[in-house]
N, C-alpha and C positions, 0 to 999 in steps of 0.2 A: 322662200326658205328663211328660217329664223337666222338672225345675225349671229355668227359664232364669235368666240373669243379669239380664235386663231384659225386661219385657213391653212390646211396641210395639203401640199400638192406634190405628186411624183410625176416628173416629166414636164419639160418646158411647154410643150404643146397643150398639156392638160391645164397648166396655170394660165396660159394665154387664153384658152377657150373660156375658162372660168372668169377671168378678168373682162373679156369681151361681153359675156353673158350678164355680168354685173354692171356693165357700163362704166367700168373704172377708166379713168383718164391716164393713170400711170401706176407703176409698181416701183416704189422707191426703196432701194437697198438701205438697210439700217445696221447690218453686221452679220455675224455668223452664229448659228445655233451650235455648230461644231465645224471643224475644218471640212470644207466642201459642201456645206449645207447652209445656204444663205437665209438670213432673216430679212424681211421687208415689210412694207405697209402699203395697202391699197389707198390710192388717192382718187377721189371722185366716185360717182356711182352710188348704188344702194348700200354698199358695205364700206363706204369711205372711212378710213382710219383702222380697218381690221388688219391685225398682224398676219403676216404670211411666213410660213416656213416651207421651203421647197427644196427639191433635190433633182438631179438628173435622173431620168428613169432607170438607168443602169448603174447608178452610183450607190455605194453602201452595201453592207452585208444584210443578211436576213433579219437581224435584230435591230436595225437602225431606227425604225419608227418606234418600236417598243422602248428602246433606250432613250429616245427623245421625249416620249410621253411619260415614262416612268423612270427617271434617272436614278432612283434609289431602289428600284425593283418593282415588279408588278404587285399592286396592292392585293391583299387577301380578300 
């Protein structure tokens, strides 16, 4: 897969599986995208240095990803 600017993941098991598949050594927390939605960076592996935004599978409302991707509204 091409290297993304940011990896988005819903669910800890999903993020863990992605990190293992990419041979990452660690996921290092760097802050919050918003309350309850951590930011991190992958260390090691084929996507070393790629930013990560993740959330618990059951966390957030139906517009959470939209609001994170398009904080000023969906582009026309």
